[in-house]
C-alpha positions, -999 to +999 in steps of 0.1 A: -024+668+399-017+688+430-017+726+429+018+741+426+011+766+454-009+768+486-040+790+486-030+826+477-039+838+512-012+815+526+014+820+498+007+853+479+037+851+457+041+835+422+072+814+430+079+786+454+105+789+482+141+779+475+150+744+485+171+745+517+192+716+504+201+726+468+192+763+470+169+764+440+132+771+436+128+760+400+118+724+407+099+729+441+062+719+442+036+723+469+025+690+486+000+701+512-006+714+547+005+698+579+002+703+617+035+708+636+042+691+669+043+725+687+007+732+675+016+755+646+009+748+609+032+744+579+031+741+542+050+710+529+071+713+497+090+688+476+121+695+455+123+674+423+160+682+419+176+668+450+148+654+460+141+668+495+109+675+514+108+706+536+083+728+554+076+765+557+055+780+584+020+791+573+016+828+574-019+842+580-024+870+555-051+896+564-083+898+545-098+932+541-135+921+541-133+892+566-162+884+589-163+900+624-150+878+652-180+863+670-161+864+703-149+900+706-165+917+676-131+925+661-134+935+625-099+927+614-099+889+608-075+867+588-083+836+567-063+808+582-070+776+562-097+753+551-111+733+580-119+698+568-136+689+601-163+715+595-164+718+557-157+755+559-130+782+562-110+787+594-106+824+605-086+841+633-088+876+648-060+898+662-068+884+697-062+848+687-099+837+685-106+810+659-139+803+642-152+786+611-175+800+584-192+772+566-201+774+528-236+787+537-220+816+556-229+803+591-204+806+619-193+774+636-176+778+670-154+751+686-171+729+711-150+742+740-160+778+733-183+793+758 
């Protein structure tokens, strides 16, 4: 069975969004994450009442004890998502840099980073 909500860093509330079709949140369940055509990311939801599938934009919530950015040294980083390509967590900083911290705590940089 899928989780009812995305990770708390993406959806730090205890109720789902209201369905845009039937205006209720009582029967809405989380399906998963998806990439948007414009390069953004979204959480996908399903309403069991109407039934409608809809998306909400993923919000990157700040983490107080996140790792420092390996590009600029910025200490204020946000947990972005799980990165299935690297088996770790994707992080961003205020300057838009992205990096992955694997389960062993090692930082993985994109191949195009120099």
